[in-house]
C-alpha positions as CSV (number, residue, x, y, z in Angstrom):
1,X,37.5,13.4,78.9
2,X,36.8,15.3,75.4
3,X,39.4,17.9,74.2
4,X,43.0,19.2,75.8
5,X,41.6,22.5,76.1
6,X,39.7,21.1,79.4
7,X,42.7,19.6,80.4
8,X,45.3,21.7,83.1
9,X,49.2,21.4,83.1
10,X,48.8,19.5,86.3
11,X,46.1,17.2,84.6
12,X,48.1,16.2,81.7
13,X,51.3,15.7,83.9
14,X,49.0,13.2,85.7
15,X,48.0,10.9,83.0
16,X,51.6,10.9,81.3
17,X,52.9,10.0,84.8
18,X,50.6,6.7,85.1
19,X,50.8,6.1,81.5
20,X,54.3,5.5,82.2
21,X,53.8,3.9,85.3
22,X,51.9,1.1,83.3
23,X,54.7,1.1,80.3
24,X,57.2,-0.1,83.3
25,X,55.1,-2.6,84.7
26,X,52.3,-1.2,87.1
27,X,49.4,-3.3,87.1
28,X,45.9,-2.2,88.4
29,X,42.2,-4.1,88.6
30,X,38.9,-2.3,88.9
31,X,37.1,-3.3,91.8
32,X,33.4,-4.8,90.7
33,X,32.1,-5.6,87.6
34,X,31.8,-2.5,85.7
35,X,30.8,-2.5,81.9
36,X,32.1,-0.6,79.1
37,X,31.5,0.1,75.1
38,X,33.4,1.4,72.7
39,X,31.1,3.4,70.4
40,X,32.9,4.2,66.8
41,X,31.3,5.5,63.9
42,X,34.3,6.1,62.1
43,X,37.1,3.3,61.0
44,X,40.0,2.8,63.4
45,X,42.5,0.3,63.8
46,X,45.0,1.6,66.6
47,X,42.3,3.7,68.7
48,X,39.6,1.4,69.0
49,X,42.0,-1.7,69.4
50,X,44.5,-0.4,71.8
51,X,41.0,0.6,74.0
52,X,39.9,-2.6,73.9
53,X,43.1,-3.8,75.2
54,X,43.6,-1.1,77.7
55,X,39.8,-1.9,78.9
56,X,40.8,-6.0,79.7
57,X,44.0,-4.8,81.1
58,X,41.9,-2.7,83.5
59,X,39.9,-5.6,84.3
60,X,36.5,-3.9,82.2
61,X,33.8,-6.2,81.1
62,X,33.9,-4.7,77.5
63,X,30.6,-4.6,75.6
64,X,30.7,-5.4,71.8
65,X,29.1,-2.5,69.6
66,X,29.3,-2.9,65.8
67,X,27.8,0.8,64.1
68,X,27.5,-0.9,60.9
69,X,24.7,-3.4,62.6
70,X,23.1,-0.9,65.0
71,X,19.9,1.0,64.7
72,X,22.0,4.3,63.7
73,X,21.1,3.0,60.2
74,X,17.5,3.1,61.2
75,X,18.2,6.8,62.3
76,X,18.8,6.4,66.3
77,X,20.5,9.6,67.2
78,X,23.8,9.5,68.8
79,X,22.2,10.8,71.6
80,X,19.5,7.8,72.1
81,X,22.0,5.2,71.4
82,X,24.3,6.6,74.0
83,X,21.0,7.2,76.3
84,X,20.2,3.2,75.3
85,X,23.5,1.7,76.3
86,X,23.7,3.8,79.7
87,X,19.8,2.2,80.3
88,X,21.4,-1.2,79.4
89,X,23.9,-0.6,82.3
90,X,27.3,0.3,80.7
91,X,29.3,2.4,83.0
92,X,31.5,4.3,80.1
93,X,31.6,4.1,76.9
94,X,34.2,5.5,74.5
95,X,32.7,7.3,71.3
96,X,34.8,8.4,67.8
97,X,32.6,9.8,64.9
98,X,33.0,11.9,62.1
99,X,31.0,14.9,63.2
100,X,33.5,18.0,65.0
101,X,32.2,17.8,69.1
102,X,29.3,15.6,68.7
103,X,29.7,15.4,72.7
104,X,27.7,18.6,72.8
105,X,24.8,16.2,72.2
106,X,25.4,14.3,74.9
107,X,24.6,16.8,78.0
108,X,21.9,14.2,79.7
109,X,24.0,11.9,79.4
110,X,25.1,10.2,83.0
111,X,28.2,8.2,82.6
112,X,31.7,9.0,81.4
113,X,32.3,9.8,78.1
114,X,35.9,9.6,76.8
115,X,36.8,11.1,73.1
116,X,38.2,8.5,70.6
117,X,38.4,11.4,68.0
118,X,36.2,13.7,66.5
119,X,35.8,15.0,63.0
120,X,38.6,17.2,62.3
121,X,38.3,18.6,65.9
122,X,40.2,16.6,68.7
123,X,41.5,13.4,69.7
124,X,43.0,13.6,73.3
125,X,43.9,10.2,73.7
126,X,46.2,10.1,70.7
127,X,48.1,13.2,72.2
128,X,48.0,11.4,75.4
129,X,50.4,8.6,73.7
130,X,52.4,11.2,71.1
131,X,53.1,13.2,74.4
132,X,54.4,10.2,76.4
133,X,56.3,8.9,73.5
134,X,57.8,12.3,73.2
135,X,58.9,12.1,77.1
136,X,59.8,8.7,76.9
137,X,62.9,10.4,74.5
138,X,63.7,13.7,75.8
139,X,62.4,13.2,79.6
140,X,61.0,16.7,79.4
141,X,59.1,19.3,77.1
142,X,60.4,22.8,77.7
143,X,62.3,24.3,74.8
144,X,62.0,21.2,72.5
145,X,61.2,22.3,68.9
146,X,58.3,20.0,67.4
147,X,57.8,20.3,63.8
148,X,53.8,19.0,62.4
149,X,53.9,18.5,58.9
150,X,51.2,17.9,56.6
151,X,47.5,17.9,56.5
152,X,47.2,20.1,59.7
153,X,43.8,21.9,58.8
154,X,41.9,18.1,58.3
155,X,44.1,16.9,62.2
156,X,42.6,16.4,64.4
157,X,46.1,14.9,65.8
158,X,47.9,18.2,64.8
159,X,45.4,20.3,66.8
160,X,45.3,18.7,70.1
161,X,49.1,17.5,69.7
162,X,49.7,21.4,69.2
163,X,47.5,22.9,72.1
164,X,49.4,20.3,74.3
165,X,52.9,21.1,73.4
166,X,52.0,24.6,73.7
167,X,51.0,23.9,77.5
168,X,54.0,21.9,78.3
169,X,56.2,24.3,77.0
170,X,57.4,23.3,74.0
171,X,58.2,25.1,70.7
172,X,55.3,24.1,67.8
173,X,56.3,24.6,63.9
174,X,53.6,23.5,60.8
175,X,54.6,23.2,57.1
176,X,52.5,21.0,54.6
177,X,50.8,22.6,51.6
178,X,48.9,26.5,52.6
179,X,46.1,25.6,51.3
180,X,46.0,22.6,54.0
181,X,46.4,25.0,56.6
182,X,44.0,26.9,59.0
183,X,45.6,30.0,60.1
184,X,43.8,29.5,63.3
185,X,46.6,27.0,63.6
186,X,48.7,30.0,64.6
187,X,47.5,30.9,68.1
188,X,49.8,27.4,69.0
189,X,52.6,27.4,66.4
190,X,54.5,29.3,63.7
191,X,54.1,27.9,60.3
192,X,58.0,27.7,58.3
193,X,58.8,26.2,54.7
194,X,59.1,22.5,55.1
195,X,63.2,22.0,54.6
196,X,64.1,24.7,57.0
197,X,61.1,23.1,59.2
198,X,62.9,19.6,58.8
199,X,66.5,20.5,59.6
200,X,65.5,22.6,63.0
201,X,63.1,20.4,64.9
202,X,63.9,17.6,67.7
203,X,60.7,16.2,66.5
204,X,59.0,15.8,63.1
205,X,55.3,14.6,63.4
206,X,54.1,13.9,59.8
207,X,50.2,13.7,59.2
208,X,48.1,11.4,57.0
209,X,46.6,12.8,54.1
210,X,42.9,12.7,54.8
211,X,41.3,12.5,51.3
212,X,37.9,11.6,52.9
213,X,37.8,15.2,54.1
214,X,39.2,16.9,51.1
215,X,37.3,18.8,48.4
216,X,38.6,17.3,45.1
217,X,40.5,20.6,43.9
218,X,42.6,20.4,47.3
219,X,44.2,16.8,45.7
220,X,48.0,16.4,45.1
221,X,48.6,13.1,43.5
222,X,51.2,10.9,45.8
223,X,54.3,11.6,44.1
224,X,53.6,15.0,44.1
225,X,53.1,15.4,47.7
226,X,55.9,13.2,48.5
227,X,58.4,15.5,46.5
228,X,57.0,18.6,47.9
229,X,56.5,17.9,51.7
230,X,57.3,14.5,52.2
231,X,60.2,13.1,54.3
232,X,62.4,11.9,51.7
233,X,65.7,9.9,52.3
234,X,67.3,13.4,51.1
235,X,64.9,15.6,53.7
236,X,66.2,12.8,56.6
237,X,69.5,13.2,56.3
238,X,68.9,16.7,57.4
239,X,67.3,16.4,60.4
240,X,69.0,17.1,63.7
241,X,71.4,14.1,65.5
242,X,68.9,13.1,67.8
243,X,65.8,14.1,66.2
244,X,62.6,11.4,65.8
245,X,60.2,10.6,63.5
246,X,56.5,10.3,64.5
247,X,53.4,9.8,62.6
248,X,49.8,8.8,64.2
249,X,49.0,6.7,61.3
250,X,47.8,5.1,59.2
251,X,50.6,5.6,56.8
252,X,50.5,6.6,53.4
253,X,54.1,4.8,52.4
254,X,55.9,6.8,49.6
255,X,53.7,9.7,50.4
256,X,54.2,11.2,54.0
257,X,57.2,9.5,54.2
258,X,59.7,7.3,52.3
259,X,58.7,3.2,53.1
260,X,62.4,2.4,54.0
261,X,62.2,5.4,57.0
262,X,58.9,4.0,58.5
263,X,61.0,1.9,60.6
264,X,64.6,4.0,60.6
265,X,66.6,4.5,63.6
266,X,65.0,7.6,63.9
267,X,61.1,6.4,63.8
268,X,59.2,6.0,66.6
269,X,55.8,5.1,64.4
270,X,55.3,1.4,66.4
271,X,56.5,2.7,69.7
272,X,53.7,5.4,69.7
273,X,51.4,2.7,68.7
274,X,52.8,0.4,71.6
275,X,52.4,3.4,74.0
276,X,49.1,3.9,73.2
277,X,47.7,0.8,74.9
278,X,49.2,2.5,78.3
279,X,48.3,6.1,77.7
280,X,44.3,5.0,77.6
281,X,44.7,2.5,80.6
282,X,45.7,5.7,82.2
283,X,43.0,8.0,81.0
284,X,40.3,5.6,81.6
285,X,42.1,4.5,85.3
286,X,41.1,8.7,85.7
287,X,38.2,8.6,84.5
288,X,36.6,5.8,86.6
289,X,38.5,7.3,89.4
290,X,36.7,10.7,89.2
291,X,33.4,8.6,89.3
292,X,34.5,6.9,92.7
293,X,35.5,3.4,91.3
294,X,38.5,2.0,92.9
295,X,41.2,0.1,91.8
296,X,43.1,-2.5,93.0
């Protein structure tokens, strides 16, 4: 699984159904000795840890990989690294890389690859856990209004989520600094002023400012961004009854969101993290079943 684009609505719903079943106590163990490895070439806490846990819950043997001590630092290519892992007998890899669409370099890899995030492009497993969180709350997608606020241009989460939400029948709205907005996103939604968006949506998705992907000229101070675009306590009061707050994390407290709102009644931020294990279990199981592996 590389992108949301490749997934039909039926396949998205199938993964969500399985993820919800895992959340409700379903268990599954793979038959036989199957090895996997998580090749992360970009920092990660939630995605890597939840894949580690999901793999172990499914009975997979997780082969450790530390990019900082790998031969990548000697100039080995991503392709040769993955081909080496495959040759050693690993049956599946999860990869995160800073490069957009890194997976296009892996055409001759013969084991399944799950995209754990590519540059500013795609983050399908985060998308699945976000869809799961929304469905748990509302029991539907059709007709929901979803607002995505912040660094849209540099966010693989915004890209994947907007694509999935459109497929599932939700209405998507964007807001944030206009110089952090890619007009290509308009294929999946509509741009609104931040205060209008916050007052109208059922789900407010806040995005981290990705300083590491910015030119210096694009910088805002933390206080300036919070004042103009952040979820302040005053803006939270304008949200609809029953509306929820989401954030893919890591969170810049006091920037995208007031620190007192991170765990408020509306917030589902840590619920999203919890759902990450179940969504990734579902993705792993579906991927391996397509390869002919069986679970009991």
